[in-house]
N, C-alpha and C positions, 0 to 999 in steps of 0.2 A: 395686721388686717388679713383676714382669710377671704379669698375671692372664690365664689362658687358661680360658675357659668352654666346657665340652664338653657339648652337649645331646643329641647323637644318636650312634648307633654309628659311622656313617661318619666323623664328626669326631673321635671317639675314636681311630680308626685314623689319620686324617690328621695330628693334632697330636702323636702320639707322637714323630715325628722332630724336630719343632720344639722340643718340650719338652727333648729330649736336647741339641739344638744350643744352645739358650739356656743351659742349665745348664753346658755345657762352657765357655761364654763367661763364666761366673761370675755370671749373673743368678739371683736368687731367683725361682722360678716358683710362683705360686699356681694350682693346678688345681682347678676346681669342676665339679660335674656335678649331674644330677638323677636321681631313682630313684623307682620305684613298683613294687608287686608284679607288675604285668603290663607293666612297662617297665624292664627290668633290664640291657639289653645294653651301654649306654654305660659304666655302672659296671663291669660284668664285664670289658669289654675293658681298661679301665684297670687292673683288678686283675691280670689274667693277664699284663700287661706290666709289672707292679710299679711303676706310676706312682702316687705318693702323691696323694691327692685328698680334697676335702671335699664331701659331699653337701648340697646346698641345694635344698629343695623337691622336687616330683615332677612327673611327666607329668600334664597336666590332664584327660585323658580324651577322650571322643568329641565333646562338645558345645562350642560357643563359650563358653557360660557357664562350664562347668567349666574350660576353658583359661584364661579371663580371671581367674577366682578363683585358680587355681594360680599364675598369673603374679604377681598382687599379693602372695600369700603368699611366693613365692620372692624377690621384690624386697625385701621386709622382712627376710628372712633374710640376703640379701646385705649390706644396710646394717648389720645387727647384727654381721656378721662383720668389716666394715671398722672398726667402732668398737673392736674388740679387736685386730685385726691391722694396722691402718693402711690408708690408701688407696693402691691401686696406681698406678704411673706410666702404665700403658697397659692397655687391654683388647684381647685378640686372640680372635676367635671366628668361628664360621661363621654369622653373622647370627642371633644368639640374641636374641629380642625382650626377654626379661627383663633380661639383663645389659647390652645395648646402651643401653636407655633409662635404666637406673640410672646407667651410666657417663656418658652425655651429661648427665644431670640434675645430677651432682655434679662435672662438669668433668674427667673422665678421658678422654683421647683414645681414640678407637675405631678399631681396625683390623679390618675385615671381610675374610674370605677365603671366597668363596661362589660356588656354581655352580648355583643354582636361582632365577634372578631373574625368569623369565617362562615362561608357557605358550606352546606353539606348536600347529600343526595338522598332521595327516598330509599329507606332500607339499608343505608350504609352506616354501620356503627364504628367504622375506623376513624382515626384522627383526621379531621378535615384538612385539605390542602389549599383550598381557594380562599385566600384572605380577603376581607372586605377592604374597599378603598379607604374608608375612614380609619379603620384599624391601622393600615399601613402608614397613614399620614399622622397618626397621633401616638400610638402605643410605644413606639421606639423612643419617644421623648420622655417617658415616664421616669420619675424618681421612685414612685411606688405605683403598683398596678394591682387592683383588687378585682376579683371576678367570682361568679357563682360556682358552687361546688360541682355542678354537672359538667363543667368543661375540663378536658384533659390538660394536665400541667404541661405536657410536652408541646401542646399547641401554643401556649403562652410564651414558652421559651423561644419560639420561632421569631419573636419580635426583637431579638438581640438583647434581651434583658437577662440579668443574673437571677439565680434562684432566690436570693435574698431581697429582690425587688418585687417579687410577685407573691400573692397570697390569695387563696380562695376563702370565701365566707360561706357559712353553712345554711344558706337559704337562697331561694330564687327571689329576685328583687320585689316582685309584686306582693309577696307575702307581708312585707313591711306595712302596707296599708290595707290590703284586702282582709287579712285576718283580724283587723281591728274593727271591722264593720259590724254594727249591731242593727238588726232590722227594726225600723221604726215606721209605722204606718203613716205618721204625720209627714214623713219625707217622701212619700210615694209619688214619683213623677207622673204616674198615670192619672192621678186625680187632677194635677195641674193642667194636663193636656186633654182632659175630658175623655179618657179612654174607659172602656168597660172593664172594671176590675174583676168581674166574674169570668172573663175569658183569659186563656193563656196569652202571654206576651212574648213576641219574638223581636229581638234587637238585631239589626243588620248594620255592620260597620264596613265602610269602603277600605280598599287597600290604599297604602300611602304611595299612590302611583307617580308622584313627582320626586320620590326619593331616588338617590343616585343608583341604588341597587336594584330598582325595579325596571326591567327592560321594556315592558309594554303593559298597557292597561287591559287586564283580562276582563271580558264582559260577563263572566259567570254570575257574579254577585248581583248584577242588574237584571240578568235573565231570570234569576230564581224568584225575585220579588213578586211578579204577577202570579207565578205558580204557587207560591205560598198563600197568596190571597184566595186563589181558586180552590186549593186543596185542603186548607185548614181554617177552622173558625177561630181565628186568633187576631189579636192586635198586632199589626206589623208596624214596627218603628225603625226609622233609619237615622243613624248618627252620622252626619256629614264629616268628610275629611277636609275638604277645601271649600267647594262652591255649592251651598245649599240651594241656591236659586234654581240650578239645573235639576236637582233632585225633586224640588217642588213642582217643576214643570212636568217632569216625566212620571212621577209617582204620587203626587199630592192628592190625587182623587181617591186613593185607597190605602195610603200609608201615611203615618205621622212622621213628619220631618222635624227633628229636634232643632230648635233655633237658638239654644243657649248651651253653654258648658255646664254639665251637671257633675256634682260630686258622686263618687262611686256608691256611697250609701243611699243616694237618691234613686238609683236604678237597678243595680245588681240584685238586691234582695227581692225584686219584683219581676224578674225575668224567668221564663220557662225554657228558653232556647236562645243561644247566641250563634250568629253566623258572621264570621269575621274574615276580612282580607288582610288584616295586619298581624302584628306580633304581640304587642303588649296587652291589648284588650283580650286576645285569645287566652293568654296566660292568666289574666285577671279573672275571666269568666270561669275557666277550669279550676283555678284556685278557690273560687267561691262555691264551686260545686255545680255549676250550670252546664248542662249538656251543650257541647260546642262543636261546630263544624267550621273548619278552616277552608277558605278558597284561595289561600295565598299562592302567589305565582313562584315564590322562591322557598327554599328550605334552609332554615338555620338550625343550630343545635337544639334550641328550645323546641322547635317543631318536631324534630326527630325524637326527642325525649318524651314529649306528651303522647305522640302517636304510638311509639313502641311500647309504652306502658298502658295503652288502651284508655287514655284519658281524654283524647280528642279524635274526631274524625276529620278526614281531609278528602275533598273532591273538587273537581272543576267541571262537573257535569250537573247542570241545573236539575234535571229530572231525578238523578241519584240523590242530590241534596234534599229534594222534597221527600223522597222515600225515607231517608235517614231522619229527617225532621219529624215525620209522622210517627216513627218508632221511638224516638228519643225525647220528644217534647215533655217536659215536666219531670224527667227521671234524674234524680240527683247523682252527682259524681263524687265518690269518696277519694279526695285527692290530697288531703292535708299532709300526710306523711311523705308525699313526693316533693313537697315544696319547702319543708323546714326540717333540717337535720341537726339543729343545735340552737344557739342563742340567736334570736332574730332581732338584732338592733345594730347600732353603729358604734357601740362601746369599744370594741377591739380595733376597729378601723381608725377611730379618732385617737386611741392610745398610740398606735404606731405612727400616725402623722405627728402627734405631739413629740414623741420620743425621738424621731429621726429627722424631723424638719423644723418644728416650732420650738424645740428646746433651746 
């Protein structure tokens, strides 16, 4: 039995293809995730892609104490599941602290596939020194660790791993699903929400302000929404991160608040501008060729890569964002060669897992 633990929306999208590939090879795949009333997206993505899964524990909330309590509770649920289902042969995940530490503790080999190991600084192209907390708590326990080609190898060796345990793959994660999107007007989310399809459409995405690595909730993205309404004749759409009721209260009079989880093919083909406070959706939008403005409060290697290659703008000034939006709305970004440098699938990753762990 192969255990895949899905803790975030990004890794729900990422592992769909691997789950299908492993099942085609005849492996029994146990998929687990977490769920909370204000943290629903990972489970929703698995559901809309018809991936059978088991919910264990929930998102721990905003404070470190709440996160640690949730981790302990979830680890107990994982152990209880193994008592009834049996112990898997391998754990594959995106550096999930709960499952990695359980697996290592009871002797299950750990395969991490992860793209957020360190923070960087604006304009700094040197090897990052500040490791993320999740990376510190998970990557050193890896039997195998795979990462996107844009990361320096010497950064990965800082996690006390041998060179034969680490390997890069020749694509940025989001290309797995974004490059497969085919525009289909029947799937246009604007029609479902009654938006004017003759107008350009701007999608705004909040920052993941409850994440461990976000120090404070930056107001920029909320300040820019009324300016966009005043300055552009466009559909303004907001994709909530946690609590859509607050967004409806504050912006519902002039912006559309999405109330459900949409598949990428239902909205990316119909956007003319994306303004994002997070990481994965910024990458997705750029990969699809949508002009993108980041308001993110932190810089990771992906942010540096996109901005240094002039694929994405960054600002935390609402008025500046409006001016960029006016200039860039509707202008496509030629980004494909920056996201894929070779075979874009799981074939080689699965081959190494089979050869070194499942053999």
